[in-house]
Structure formats: structure tokens, C-alpha cells
C-alpha positions as CSV (number, residue, x, y, z in Angstrom):
1,M,-3.7,-22.0,25.3
2,K,-1.0,-19.4,24.5
3,T,1.8,-20.7,22.3
4,K,5.5,-19.9,23.0
5,V,7.3,-17.6,20.7
6,T,10.3,-18.9,18.9
7,V,13.3,-16.6,20.0
8,I,16.5,-17.5,18.1
9,L,19.9,-16.9,19.0
10,G,22.4,-16.8,16.2
11,I,26.2,-16.9,17.5
12,D,29.3,-16.5,15.2
13,C,32.0,-17.7,17.5
14,G,35.8,-16.3,18.1
15,L,37.6,-13.9,20.1
16,S,35.2,-11.4,18.7
17,T,31.8,-13.1,19.2
18,G,28.9,-11.7,17.1
19,Y,25.4,-12.5,18.5
20,A,21.8,-11.8,17.4
21,V,18.6,-12.4,18.6
22,V,15.2,-12.8,16.5
23,S,11.6,-13.2,17.7
24,D,8.6,-12.7,15.7
25,G,10.6,-12.0,12.5
26,K,12.2,-9.0,14.2
27,L,15.6,-8.5,15.0
28,I,15.2,-7.8,19.0
29,G,18.9,-7.6,20.1
30,F,22.3,-7.8,19.1
31,G,25.8,-7.5,20.2
32,L,29.8,-8.4,20.1
33,L,31.3,-10.3,22.9
34,Q,35.1,-9.5,22.8
35,Y,37.6,-11.5,24.5
36,K,41.2,-10.8,25.0
37,K,43.9,-13.6,25.9
38,T,45.0,-13.7,29.5
39,P,47.8,-15.2,31.5
40,K,45.5,-17.8,32.6
41,G,45.0,-19.2,29.1
42,I,42.5,-19.7,26.4
43,G,40.7,-21.8,29.1
44,E,39.6,-18.7,30.9
45,I,38.0,-17.2,27.6
46,W,35.9,-20.4,27.0
47,N,34.6,-20.1,30.7
48,K,33.5,-16.5,30.4
49,F,32.2,-17.4,27.0
50,R,29.9,-19.6,28.6
51,E,28.7,-17.3,31.2
52,D,27.9,-14.8,28.7
53,L,26.0,-17.2,26.5
54,K,24.1,-18.4,29.6
55,K,23.2,-14.6,30.5
56,I,22.2,-13.9,26.9
57,I,19.9,-17.1,26.9
58,R,18.4,-15.6,30.0
59,E,18.1,-12.3,29.2
60,F,16.0,-12.6,26.2
61,D,14.3,-16.2,26.8
62,V,16.2,-17.9,23.8
63,S,14.3,-21.2,22.5
64,C,17.0,-22.3,20.0
65,I,20.2,-21.8,19.2
66,Y,22.0,-21.8,15.5
67,F,25.8,-21.3,15.4
68,E,28.3,-21.0,12.5
69,K,30.3,-24.3,12.0
70,P,33.8,-23.7,12.4
71,H,36.5,-23.8,9.7
72,L,39.9,-25.3,9.6
73,R,42.0,-22.0,9.8
74,G,45.2,-23.0,11.5
75,F,46.0,-24.6,14.8
76,S,45.1,-22.0,17.5
77,A,42.1,-20.4,15.4
78,T,40.7,-23.7,14.8
79,E,41.4,-24.9,18.6
80,N,39.5,-21.8,19.6
81,L,36.6,-22.3,17.3
82,V,35.8,-25.9,17.8
83,N,36.2,-25.3,21.5
84,M,33.5,-22.6,21.7
85,T,31.3,-24.1,19.5
86,G,31.6,-27.3,21.6
87,R,30.5,-24.7,24.7
88,V,27.5,-23.4,22.5
89,K,26.4,-27.2,22.2
90,E,27.3,-27.9,26.0
91,V,25.2,-24.6,27.3
92,A,22.5,-25.7,24.8
93,Y,22.3,-29.2,26.5
94,E,22.6,-27.8,30.1
95,V,19.4,-25.5,29.3
96,D,17.8,-28.0,27.2
97,L,17.6,-25.9,24.2
98,P,17.8,-27.1,20.5
99,C,21.0,-26.3,18.9
100,H,22.0,-26.3,15.3
101,G,25.5,-25.9,13.2
102,V,25.2,-23.6,10.1
103,H,28.0,-23.9,7.3
104,S,29.3,-20.5,6.2
105,G,28.1,-21.3,2.4
106,T,24.8,-22.1,3.6
107,L,24.6,-18.8,5.7
108,K,25.7,-16.6,3.0
109,K,23.4,-18.0,0.5
110,S,20.3,-17.6,2.8
111,F,21.3,-14.3,3.6
112,T,22.5,-12.5,0.7
113,G,21.9,-14.9,-2.2
114,S,25.2,-15.8,-2.6
115,G,27.3,-18.6,-1.2
116,K,30.5,-16.6,-1.8
117,A,29.4,-13.5,-0.3
118,T,31.9,-11.2,1.2
119,K,32.3,-10.0,4.9
120,E,31.0,-6.5,3.3
121,D,28.0,-8.1,1.5
122,M,26.9,-9.8,4.9
123,I,27.4,-6.3,6.8
124,R,25.3,-4.5,4.0
125,K,22.5,-6.8,4.3
126,A,22.6,-6.8,8.2
127,K,22.1,-3.1,7.8
128,F,18.7,-3.7,6.6
129,Y,17.9,-4.6,10.2
130,S,19.9,-2.2,11.8
131,H,21.8,0.7,10.1
132,T,24.2,0.8,13.0
133,I,26.1,-2.7,12.0
134,E,29.4,-2.3,11.3
135,D,31.1,-5.4,12.4
136,H,31.2,-8.8,10.1
137,N,30.6,-11.1,13.3
138,I,27.3,-9.2,14.2
139,A,26.4,-9.4,10.4
140,D,26.8,-13.4,10.5
141,A,24.7,-13.6,13.7
142,I,22.1,-11.6,12.3
143,G,21.9,-13.9,9.3
144,L,22.4,-17.1,11.4
145,A,19.2,-15.9,13.9
146,F,16.9,-15.2,10.8
147,F,18.4,-18.4,9.2
148,G,17.1,-20.2,12.2
149,Y,13.9,-18.5,12.8
150,N,12.9,-19.3,9.2
151,K,13.9,-22.9,9.5
152,E,11.7,-22.9,12.8
153,L,8.8,-21.7,10.8
154,E,9.5,-24.5,8.6
155,T,8.9,-27.2,11.3
């Protein structure tokens, strides 16, 4: 009987959402989803994000999701982050996937060795997996995907 390979999606939510996918200890995909405000309002962005998330899950046959927990950053940024992470949980429930939030300090510590790592530190570490990484949102997502992969190996 063949066991299913663990495929982890790491996601760093925001108007610029980084995502990364790790399977068998290797980075197999990553990208940046960028959303612009529209006349229909933020709800249209959240709906588009849900659809993009489902597409990534299907494309990579994701088996588990790890996302960065939102921080309080001011009303509109906080509202957006809370709602986007809520949609991650909602989609995970719909497609029956485990889903886990990770505090940014925990992510930074596990990925770089310092819980106070800068965006540049995260990008520098992510370049070990792909020299093309220039965006801190993608770097965070790569860190989340590897964090999740290692956590899943522990269980």
C-alpha cells in the first residue's frame, strides 16, 4: 500500500499574498497573488482569494495548510488579514484539509534562527531554496511551508 506524500501549502495573507508548496522536503512551487482594491469593495478581493486558494490546492494536491497568524496593524489592514485567514480556514474546512496558524516570531525563529528576523533575513534564507526570491511575502510562505512540513514529519 502506497502512502500519500505530504504536500504542505504555506500562505502569507495580504493584498500581496505569498504562497509556497513543499513536498518530500523540496520546494515545488511558489508565487505571489496580488489584489487591488476595486469599486465593489474588499469582499470582491476576499472572494477572488478563495478561488485562487482552491486552485492552488487542486493544482498541487495539497494535504495540509500552514498560514501566518494576523497581527493587529490598524483597522483596515487587520480587517483584511483576519478575513483572509478566516477564508483560509473556511476553504480548508470545505476541502477537508488540516490547517494551522503560526505566529510570525515562531516562523522567523524556525526559518532563520532568530525570532526577530527582518524581511531581508527571511528573503536571504528563502534564496537557499530558489535564488529568484525577492519578495518577503513569498519568503514568509516558504518558511511556513517548511515549518509545516517539519511539523507534519513529527506527527
